[in-house]
Structure formats: C-alpha cells, structure tokens
C-alpha positions in Angstrom: 0.1 0.0 -0.2 1.1 3.5 0.4 1.3 5.8 3.1 3.2 9.5 3.4 3.9 11.4 6.4 0.0 11.6 7.8 -1.7 9.5 5.8 -2.2 5.8 4.9 -3.9 4.7 1.6 -4.1 1.9 -1.2 -3.4 -0.7 1.3 -4.9 -4.6 1.0 -5.1 -6.8 4.3 -6.3 -10.7 3.4 -7.3 -12.6 6.4 -7.5 -15.9 5.3 -7.4 -17.9 8.7 -6.1 -18.6 12.6 -7.7 -16.9 15.1 -7.3 -13.3 15.4 -8.1 -10.6 18.3 -7.6 -7.1 18.9 -8.1 -4.9 15.7 -7.2 -5.3 12.4 -6.7 -2.0 10.2 -6.6 -1.6 6.6 -4.9 1.5 7.1 -3.3 3.4 10.2 -1.9 7.0 11.1 -0.9 8.3 14.1 -1.1 11.8 12.7 -4.1 13.6 14.6 -5.2 15.2 11.4 -3.8 12.5 9.0 -6.4 10.3 6.7 -6.9 6.6 6.0 -8.8 5.8 2.8 -8.8 3.7 -0.3 -8.0 0.6 1.9 -9.4 -2.8 1.3 -9.8 -5.9 3.9 -10.6 -9.2 2.2 -12.4 -11.3 4.8 -11.4 -15.2 3.6 -11.8 -17.0 7.1 -10.1 -17.0 10.1 -11.9 -17.0 13.6 -12.4 -13.1 14.3 -15.1 -13.4 17.0 -13.3 -11.2 19.6 -11.8 -8.9 17.0 -12.3 -5.5 15.4 -11.8 -5.1 11.5 -11.5 -1.4 10.7 -10.6 0.1 7.2 -8.6 2.8 8.8 -8.2 4.3 12.3 -8.8 7.7 11.5 -12.4 8.8 10.2 -10.8 11.8 8.4 -10.7 11.0 5.2 -12.8 7.6 5.3 -15.5 9.4 2.7 -12.9 8.6 0.3 -14.0 5.1 0.8 -12.2 2.0 2.6 -13.8 -1.7 1.4 -14.5 -5.0 3.3 -15.0 -7.8 0.9 -16.9 -10.7 2.6 -16.0 -13.7 0.8 -17.0 -16.3 3.3 -19.2 -17.2 6.2 -17.3 -15.5 8.9 -17.7 -14.3 12.6 -16.5 -10.9 13.6 -16.6 -9.0 16.6 -17.1 -5.7 15.1 -16.4 -3.4 11.8 -16.0 0.4 11.5 -14.9 3.2 8.9 -16.0 1.0 5.7 -17.9 3.0 3.0 -18.3 -0.5 1.1 -19.2 -3.7 2.3 -19.3 -6.3 -0.3 -20.3 -9.9 -0.3 -19.9 -13.0 -2.7 -23.0 -15.3 -3.4 -23.4 -17.6 0.2 -21.2 -15.2 2.5 -22.7 -14.0 5.5 -21.1 -11.7 8.3 -22.0 -12.4 11.7 -21.4 -9.7 14.2 -20.6 -10.1 17.9 -20.3 -6.9 19.5 -22.9 -4.3 20.3 -23.7 -0.9 19.3 -22.0 -1.8 15.6 -22.8 1.1 13.1 -24.0 -0.1 9.8 -25.2 2.1 6.8 -27.2 -0.1 4.0 -26.2 2.2 1.2 -22.3 0.6 1.9 -23.8 -3.3 0.9 -23.0 -4.4 -2.5 -22.6 -7.4 -4.1 -21.3 -9.2 -7.3 -24.3 -11.9 -7.6 -27.5 -11.5 -9.1 -30.5 -10.9 -6.4 -33.1 -13.4 -6.2 -36.8 -13.7 -5.2 -35.4 -15.9 -2.1 -34.1 -13.5 0.6 -30.4 -14.0 1.2 -29.0 -13.0 4.8 -26.1 -10.9 4.4 -25.7 -9.8 8.0 -26.5 -11.2 11.4 -25.8 -9.8 14.5 -26.1 -10.8 18.3 -27.3 -7.0 19.1 -29.5 -4.3 17.4 -27.1 -2.5 14.6 -26.8 1.4 14.9 -28.3 1.7 11.1 -27.0 5.0 9.3 -29.9 7.7 9.4 -32.4 5.0 11.1 -33.1 3.7 7.7 -33.8 0.0 7.3 -34.6 -0.3 3.9 -33.3 0.4 0.2 -34.0 -0.4 -3.3 -32.1 0.1 -6.6 -33.4 -0.3 -10.2 -31.6 -1.9 -13.1 -31.0 0.3 -16.4 -34.1 -0.8 -18.0 -36.3 -0.3 -14.6 -37.6 -3.8 -14.9 -36.2 -5.0 -12.0 -35.7 -4.0 -8.3 -32.9 -5.2 -5.9 -33.7 -4.5 -1.9 -31.4 -4.4 0.9 -33.6 -5.0 4.1 -33.0 -5.0 7.8 -35.1 -6.9 10.1 -37.5 -5.4 12.7 -35.4 -5.9 15.4 -32.1 -4.6 13.1 -30.5 -8.1 13.7 -30.7 -8.8 10.2 -29.8 -7.4 6.8 -31.0 -9.5 3.9 -31.0 -9.3 -0.2 -33.3 -10.0 -2.7 -34.6 -9.0 -5.9 -38.3 -9.0 -8.0 -39.1 -8.6 -11.7 -41.4 -5.6 -12.1 -42.6 -5.7 -15.5 -42.7 -8.2 -18.9 -42.1 -11.4 -16.8 -43.7 -14.5 -18.6 -43.1 -17.1 -15.8 -44.2 -17.2 -12.3 -42.1 -16.9 -9.0 -42.9 -18.6 -6.1 -41.4 -18.0 -2.8 -43.7 -19.3 0.4 -47.1 -18.9 0.0 -47.2 -16.4 -2.8 -46.9 -16.8 -6.7 -46.7 -13.8 -8.8 -45.6 -12.6 -12.4 -44.5 -9.3 -11.2 -43.5 -7.8 -7.6 -42.2 -4.7 -5.7 -41.5 -4.0 -2.2 -40.6 -0.6 -2.8 -43.7 0.8 -4.7 -42.3 0.7 -7.8 -45.2 -0.1 -10.9 -45.7 -3.8 -11.8 -46.9 -4.1 -15.2 -47.4 -6.1 -18.4 -46.7 -9.6 -16.5 -48.4 -12.7 -17.9 -47.9 -16.3 -17.1 -49.9 -19.5 -16.7 -50.0 -22.2 -14.3 -51.6 -25.6 -15.2 -50.0 -27.7 -12.7 -49.6 -28.4 -8.9 -51.4 -26.5 -6.0 -50.8 -23.0 -5.2 -51.5 -20.6 -2.1 -52.2 -17.2 -3.1 -51.4 -16.3 -7.3 -50.9 -12.5 -8.1 -50.3 -11.3 -11.7 -48.5 -8.0 -9.9 -48.0 -7.1 -6.4 -46.7 -3.6 -5.2 -46.5 -2.1 -1.9 -47.8 1.3 -3.3 -47.3 1.6 -7.1 -49.3 0.9 -10.1 -50.2 -3.1 -10.8 -52.0 -2.7 -14.2 -52.2 -5.1 -17.5 -51.4 -8.4 -15.7 -52.6 -11.6 -17.1 -52.9 -14.7 -15.0 -54.0 -17.5 -16.9 -54.8 -20.9 -14.8 -56.0 -24.6 -16.0 -56.9 -27.6 -14.1 -55.4 -26.6 -11.0 -56.5 -25.6 -7.3 -55.5 -22.3 -5.6 -56.2 -22.7 -2.0 -56.2 -19.3 -1.4 -56.6 -16.2 -3.6 -55.9 -14.9 -6.8 -55.4 -11.5 -7.8 -54.7 -9.9 -11.1 -53.3 -6.8 -9.8 -52.3 -5.8 -6.0 -51.4 -2.2 -5.9 -52.7 1.4 -5.3 -53.8 1.9 -8.9 -55.1 -1.5 -10.5 -56.7 -1.3 -14.1 -57.1 -3.6 -17.2 -55.9 -6.8 -15.5 -56.9 -10.1 -16.5 -57.6 -13.5 -15.0 -58.2 -16.8 -17.2 -59.9 -19.8 -15.4 -60.5 -22.9 -17.5 -61.4 -25.9 -15.0 -59.6 -23.9 -12.0 -60.9 -24.1 -8.2 -60.2 -21.0 -6.3 -60.9 -21.5 -2.6 -60.7 -17.8 -1.6 -61.3 -14.3 -3.1 -60.7 -13.9 -7.2 -60.0 -10.4 -7.7 -59.4 -8.5 -10.8 -57.7 -5.3 -9.0 -57.6 -4.3 -5.3 -58.3 -0.7 -5.9 -61.7 -0.1 -5.4 -61.9 2.3 -8.3 -60.4 0.2 -10.9 -61.3 -0.1 -14.5 -61.0 -2.7 -17.0 -60.3 -5.7 -15.0 -61.6 -8.8 -16.6 -62.9 -12.4 -15.7 -62.2 -15.0 -18.7 -64.0 -18.4 -18.2 -63.6 -21.6 -20.3 -64.6 -24.9 -19.5 -67.0 -26.2 -16.9 -66.7 -26.6 -13.0 -64.7 -23.5 -12.5 -65.0 -22.5 -8.6 -64.2 -19.6 -6.8 -65.2 -18.6 -3.3 -65.9 -14.7 -3.6 -65.4 -12.7 -6.8 -64.4 -9.0 -6.4 -63.6 -5.7 -8.5 -64.2 -7.6 -11.5 -65.6 -4.9 -14.1 -65.9 -7.4 -17.5 -66.8 -10.8 -17.4 -66.8 -13.3 -20.5 -67.4 -16.8 -21.1 -66.4 -19.1 -24.0 -69.3 -22.2 -23.7 -67.7 -24.0 -26.9 -67.9 -27.8 -26.5 -70.2 -27.7 -23.2 -73.0 -29.9 -22.7 -76.7 -29.0 -21.5 -76.9 -28.4 -17.6 -73.1 -27.3 -17.4 -72.1 -24.9 -14.8 -69.0 -22.8 -16.0 -68.3 -20.9 -12.7 -70.1 -21.5 -9.4 -69.2 -18.8 -6.5 -69.1 -21.0 -3.5 -68.9 -18.6 -0.6 -71.2 -16.5 1.3 -71.1 -12.9 -0.4 -72.9 -12.0 -3.3 -71.3 -11.4 -6.5 -71.2 -8.2 -8.3 -71.8 -8.0 -12.1 -71.9 -5.4 -14.8 -74.9 -6.8 -17.0 -73.6 -4.5 -20.1 -70.1 -6.1 -19.6 -71.0 -9.7 -19.5 -70.7 -11.4 -23.0 -70.9 -15.1 -23.7 -69.7 -17.2 -27.1 -69.7 -20.4 -28.7 -72.1 -22.8 -29.5 -73.4 -25.2 -26.6 -76.4 -27.5 -25.9 -79.0 -25.4 -24.2 -79.3 -24.1 -21.8 -76.1 -24.1 -19.1 -74.9 -22.0 -16.4 -72.7 -19.1 -17.0 -72.4 -18.2 -13.2 -74.1 -19.9 -10.2 -74.3 -18.3 -6.7 -76.9 -19.4 -4.5 -76.2 -16.4 -2.2 -77.2 -14.2 -5.0 -75.9 -12.1 -7.8 -76.2 -8.1 -7.6 -76.8 -7.6 -11.6 -76.2 -3.9 -12.1 -77.8 -2.7 -15.3 -80.0 -5.5 -15.6 -83.9 -4.5 -16.5 -85.5 -7.9 -16.8 -85.0 -8.6 -20.5 -82.7 -11.3 -21.9 -79.7 -10.3 -23.7 -79.9 -11.7 -27.1 -77.4 -11.3 -30.1 -77.7 -12.3 -33.8 -74.9 -12.4 -36.4 -75.4 -14.1 -40.1 -74.6 -17.3 -38.2 -75.1 -17.6 -35.0 -77.7 -16.6 -32.1 -76.6 -16.2 -28.4 -79.4 -15.7 -25.5 -78.1 -14.8 -22.2 -80.5 -14.6 -19.4 -81.4 -15.5 -15.5 -82.9 -17.8 -13.3 -84.0 -16.5 -9.8 -84.5 -18.1 -6.4 -87.7 -16.3 -4.9 -87.0 -12.4 -6.1 -82.8 -12.9 -5.8 -80.8 -13.5 -9.0 -79.0 -16.8 -8.3 -78.0 -17.7 -12.0 -77.2 -16.2 -15.4 -77.9 -18.8 -18.2 -77.0 -19.1 -21.6 -77.9 -20.5 -25.0 -75.6 -20.6 -28.3 -76.9 -21.8 -31.6 -75.0 -21.7 -35.1 -77.7 -21.9 -37.8 -75.8 -21.3 -40.8 -72.3 -22.7 -42.2 -72.5 -25.8 -40.3 -70.2 -28.9 -41.9 
C-alpha cells in the first residue's frame, strides 16, 4: 500500500485463517489530522469473533472509501470505517459486539439477487443503522427489476433480494405466494403474464406492489387448485388486469384489481366446473361456452357473499347444448344494469341468448344458449 507522513491509503489486508483478536486495520496513521482511505480488507476465513476490523483508524478521509470484502461465512466482533461492504454469493457476516454502526448504502454484492431472501448480515445485537434507514432499493438500467437491501424489525439481520417488475412471462413462487411481477419498494408492476397448469398454489398475483401501479397483468389458470386468493393486480392503482380460468378451483377470493376504483379488470372463463369462493372488483366477464353440454355450470361462487356483475359488460360466446349456466351463486348475484329482459345477439351465422334464473326474487344464476344456424359442416 501507500503511506506518506500523515496518511495511509491504497493498502490491502487479506485474512485467510487463524484466530485474530484486537483490531485489524486496513490503514493506520498516528497523525491527528491524518487520513486513512481507499484501503481494502479481504475476509476469507479465520476466527475473528473477538476482533474488530477497521478500514482505517482515522475517520478523516474515510469519505473517500474503505472496502470490506466478505468472501465467506465469517464471525467478527465488530467492523467500522467502511464505506463499502461487498458480499460474495453465500457469504454471511456475523457480528458479535454491541453498538455496531452499519449503513445499508454500503452493501454491495457481485451476484444477481433472487426472489428468495439471502441473509448477508446477522448480529447478536441491534445494529446502529445510518439515518435509521431499514430499507434500500435500486432499479436496474431498464427499470424492469429491483434489488432490495432490508433490515429486520429488530435490526439484527440484513437480507438482500430482487424482484422482476415488468414483462415477466413465468411465475415465481416463494413461500405461500406466486406472482409475475412484484415490488417491495412501491415501483409499478405492469405487463406481466404467466400460465399455471400444474401443482397446488396458495396465493397467486399477476402483479403485486406496496404502493405503486399494478395494471395490465394477466394470470391464466388451468385445471389446478388455488387454496388462497387469485389477484390480477394488487396496488394503489389496478386497471386492465385479466384472470383466465379453465377448470380452475379458487378457494378464496378472485380479485381483478385491489383498488376500489379499478377499471377494465376482466375475468375470462372457459370450460366447466370452475369455482371461486368470492369474486371482487371485476368490471368485465366473458364466457366461452364452446363444447359444453346441457346443464353444465361454467363458474360457481361457493362463498357466502353476493357477486357483483355488470350486465352490460357480460358476454358469452360459443355454441353449446342448451341451456347451461354461466355463473351461479346461491347467495345472490347483484346484476347492475339488468332490466328484466334477456340479452340476445344475432349474427349472420349464430344466435346467443343470456338470461337469468331466480330463487324467489333473488338472481342466483346467469344462463346461456348459443346456436350456430348457418355454415355448419
């Protein structure tokens, strides 16, 4: 390294093994106004549980940066005076002393963050976090992914993880949640679309964000069971999300978008015996009855709440044996815009009729008949 009369800089210390106590300095000066900067300590091994690692003994000049490279799982008493702490994959820094100062902005890593949270720092005592900040997020160059550094509530652990925000075409599952796009930092999650045709899932989201926009996401579900909820978009603004069902069972709530003022959130249903516990915040419903038989039910709501349906935004297509049920809810269908007349649409080759059935004065089924009367071969 380099040193002059007062300053110590550009030094490198590498620790590979053995038991170390006392203090290890990247740079050291005895001058009262001396500076220690641009020093590097490589932590590759050793027992340092009773040691302190310091980038330099002088805080003057440390704004120019000292670096600690954590290259393995290591236990250290304390660290100080590092403007950058970098981690190799699977490296963990375990700190033993009380009152360790730590800045989330100093954390760097040379590997891609995954949705599964990786622990970087474990401390026996609460860390003294710079400015009290417990969360930090960075976007990649095209703003389609975020990487997050987060401290636990008790400030004894720091983890790193990353999420895709936009244009995901496959789902990610961590714990009970499966999603296309996700943001813990309140970024927008948009234009994600994926299909699930296998396995049992708990909660499924097209897009999920803490405070941002979750719009234009598409969830396509085949012959599977979702034991929790299905949500097209979860955020403060949720428009134009799509959920497609084809032989799907959703035990919980199927939601187009979580925002109460959402628009254009659409449910498309194919096949028979689809089920949902509750349906919420769906502005459009489309049913494709192609190939179904007389008395088939396409979608049944199994919970205790009524289902809100906009009569004007409900459509059905496909030839089918008459009649069949598009939507059934024994606890009632709140059919806004319905005036008592069936909805009939005739083209040059087909005719479709959508009507309702009532239990007493309450609408409990929406029915459908579809015919092709010309061009059949």
